[in-house]
C-alpha positions in Angstrom: 221.1 96.8 122.5 223.2 94.1 120.8 225.5 93.8 123.8 222.6 92.3 125.7 222.0 89.3 123.4 224.0 86.5 121.8 226.8 86.2 121.1 227.4 88.1 124.3 227.0 86.8 127.9 224.9 89.3 129.7 222.8 90.1 132.7 219.2 89.0 132.5 217.0 89.5 135.6 217.2 90.6 139.2 215.1 89.6 142.2 214.8 91.8 145.3 213.5 91.1 148.8 211.3 94.0 149.8 209.7 95.0 153.1 206.4 96.4 151.7 205.4 94.9 148.3 202.6 97.4 147.7 204.9 100.3 148.3 207.6 98.9 146.1 205.3 98.0 143.2 203.9 101.6 143.3 207.5 102.9 143.2 208.6 100.7 140.3 205.5 101.4 138.2 204.9 105.1 138.9 208.5 106.3 139.3 210.6 103.8 137.4 208.1 103.0 134.7 208.0 99.2 134.7 204.8 97.3 134.1 203.3 94.6 136.3 203.5 91.4 134.3 202.7 88.6 136.9 201.3 88.6 140.4 201.2 85.8 142.9 201.1 85.6 146.7 203.8 87.9 148.0 205.6 88.3 144.7 205.3 90.5 141.6 207.2 90.4 138.3 207.8 93.6 136.4 209.1 94.4 132.9 208.3 96.2 129.7 205.3 94.1 128.7 207.2 91.4 126.8 210.2 90.7 129.0 210.4 90.3 132.8 213.3 92.2 134.1 212.7 92.4 137.9 211.1 90.3 140.5 209.9 91.7 143.9 209.2 89.4 146.8 207.8 90.6 150.1 209.2 89.0 153.3 207.8 89.9 156.7 210.0 91.5 159.2 212.8 92.5 156.9 215.4 94.8 158.3 216.8 97.6 156.2 220.2 96.6 154.8 223.2 98.4 156.4 224.5 101.5 154.6 227.9 99.8 154.3 227.6 96.4 152.9 228.8 93.9 150.2 226.4 92.9 147.4 224.2 95.0 145.2 225.2 98.6 144.5 222.8 99.1 141.7 221.1 97.3 138.8 220.9 99.2 135.5 218.1 99.5 133.0 219.3 100.3 129.5 217.0 102.4 127.4 216.8 102.1 123.6 217.7 105.7 122.9 218.9 109.0 124.3 215.5 110.5 123.6 214.0 107.9 125.9 216.3 108.9 128.7 215.4 112.6 128.0 211.7 111.7 128.6 212.4 110.1 131.9 214.6 113.0 133.1 211.9 115.5 132.0 209.3 113.6 134.0 211.6 113.6 137.1 212.3 117.3 136.9 208.7 118.2 136.4 207.6 116.0 139.3 210.5 116.8 141.6 211.8 113.2 141.8 215.3 113.3 143.3 218.0 111.6 141.3 221.7 111.7 140.6 223.2 112.0 137.1 226.5 111.4 135.3 228.1 111.4 131.9 230.4 108.3 131.7 231.8 109.1 128.3 230.3 105.8 127.0 226.8 106.5 128.4 224.6 109.0 130.1 222.9 107.8 133.3 220.7 108.8 136.2 220.6 107.1 139.6 217.9 106.5 142.2 217.2 104.4 145.3 214.0 102.4 145.8 212.1 102.4 149.2 214.4 99.7 150.6 217.6 101.5 149.6 218.4 99.4 146.5 220.3 101.3 143.9 218.8 101.8 140.3 220.5 103.2 137.3 218.6 104.2 134.2 220.8 104.9 131.2 221.3 105.3 127.5 224.5 104.2 125.7 226.3 106.6 123.5 227.2 105.2 120.0 230.0 102.7 120.4 231.8 104.2 117.4 232.7 107.1 119.8 234.0 104.9 122.6 237.7 105.3 123.3 239.9 102.3 123.8 243.5 102.4 125.0 245.5 99.2 125.4 242.4 97.1 125.4 240.7 99.2 128.1 237.7 101.4 127.5 238.0 105.0 128.8 235.1 105.8 131.1 234.6 109.1 133.0 232.3 110.4 135.7 231.4 113.8 134.6 228.3 116.0 135.2 225.4 115.2 132.9 224.5 118.0 130.5 220.9 118.0 131.4 220.0 121.0 129.3 221.4 119.4 126.2 219.7 116.1 127.0 216.3 117.7 127.5 216.3 119.1 124.0 215.6 115.5 122.9 212.5 115.1 125.1 209.2 114.6 123.4 206.0 116.5 124.1 204.2 113.4 125.3 203.5 112.6 128.9 205.9 109.9 130.1 204.6 107.1 132.3 206.3 103.8 131.2 209.7 102.6 130.0 209.7 101.7 126.3 209.7 98.3 124.8 213.3 97.4 124.1 214.5 98.4 127.6 216.8 95.7 129.0 218.9 94.9 132.0 222.0 96.6 130.8 224.4 95.7 133.6 224.7 95.2 137.4 227.1 96.8 139.8 228.3 95.0 143.0 230.1 95.9 146.1 232.9 93.3 146.7 235.5 93.0 149.4 238.6 92.3 147.2 239.0 93.0 143.5 241.3 90.0 143.1 238.8 87.5 144.3 236.0 89.3 142.3 238.0 89.0 139.1 238.9 85.4 139.8 235.2 84.6 140.2 233.6 86.7 137.4 236.4 86.5 134.9 238.3 83.3 135.5 235.3 81.2 136.3 232.2 82.8 134.7 233.9 84.0 131.5 234.0 87.8 131.6 237.0 90.0 130.7 238.2 93.1 132.4 237.7 96.2 130.3 238.5 98.9 133.0 241.1 98.4 135.7 242.2 101.9 136.2 239.1 103.2 138.0 239.9 103.8 141.7 238.8 100.8 143.7 236.8 99.2 140.9 236.9 96.8 138.0 234.5 96.7 135.0 234.1 93.5 133.2 232.1 92.4 130.1 232.0 90.2 127.0 232.1 91.4 123.4 233.9 94.7 124.2 230.9 96.2 126.0 231.8 99.0 128.5 230.6 96.7 131.3 228.1 94.0 132.0 229.3 93.9 135.6 230.8 96.6 137.8 232.8 95.4 140.8 234.0 97.8 143.5 235.5 97.8 147.0 234.2 101.2 148.0 232.5 99.8 151.2 235.8 98.3 152.3 237.4 94.9 152.8 235.3 94.2 155.9 231.9 95.1 154.4 229.3 92.6 155.7 227.2 90.6 153.2 223.5 91.4 153.2 221.6 88.8 155.3 218.4 87.1 154.2 216.6 88.9 157.0 217.5 92.2 155.4 216.0 93.9 152.3 218.2 93.6 149.2 219.0 91.5 146.2 217.9 87.9 146.4 219.7 86.9 143.1 220.5 87.9 139.6 220.9 85.9 136.4 223.8 85.7 133.9 222.6 84.6 130.5 225.0 82.6 128.3 224.6 82.7 124.5 224.7 78.9 124.1 224.5 75.7 126.1 228.2 75.1 125.4 229.2 78.4 127.0 227.1 77.6 130.0 228.6 74.2 130.4 232.1 75.6 130.1 231.4 78.1 132.9 229.8 75.5 135.1 232.8 73.2 134.6 235.2 75.9 135.6 233.2 76.6 138.7 233.0 72.9 139.6 236.7 72.5 139.1 237.3 75.4 141.5 235.2 73.7 144.1 232.4 76.2 144.1 229.2 74.7 145.7 226.4 74.7 143.2 222.8 73.5 142.8 220.7 73.0 139.8 217.0 73.9 139.1 215.8 72.9 135.7 218.6 74.3 133.5 219.6 77.0 135.9 222.8 76.6 137.9 222.9 78.4 141.2 226.0 79.5 143.0 227.3 82.3 145.2 230.0 84.8 144.5 232.8 85.7 147.1 230.5 88.0 149.1 227.5 85.7 149.1 225.5 87.2 146.2 223.4 84.5 144.6 224.2 84.2 140.9 222.0 82.1 138.5 223.6 80.8 135.3 221.3 80.1 132.4 221.1 80.1 128.6 219.6 82.9 126.5 216.0 82.1 125.5 
């Protein structure tokens, strides 16, 4: 999990707008395995018990986001081990929870959608000693997951919660143009492209991770941004390893004329498709 802590810049938390808070909390606790950590009027924070990873906020009259949109594709919860992923998959198979699954060469992953249609990935990284790099680009695949082999690592215990050590591994976003996506996330915010050969997508990271942010144009150049009257992502945070790295990113964004506000030590700006990004320092 050392790619989600200093000296890397990494994704911290995600906040979602949901139409039915009770329904969403039930889903994220009973199906995804997060714990309720804080509750207030119309908002719930979820995590592993020690770290908040996800905020849910209920807003009345929310529309369902359009199928073709710009913004959140999925956020991804990274588990400490392959055995942890096996336990989740075993639970889903036994309880007939529908999910997708892939082997990406660098990781094994399963995919779900919450009640509002927000995408979720739950994954475990393969040892980075086995990752393949060619000309400074990591080689990722989208192959079928070998579920039979994975389930051999499942425990005999009943699963009901994600383990301590689960983190927000990465986030994947629908963009309209890869060039402007790279200009924002790489040139301004400090990430580096590690995959450029995947059709219609870029994967960017720091510290030679396979990706902290996925960026794709699979919904097309005219994909509409999600509106605030629609369910979807409200914001996500990028955690910098030091105050200096944060100040450098903020300076580049200001020099580029990106509108920005500040709350405490959090700098708030929007990416080219209108997704709110919050820049902060690792705590």
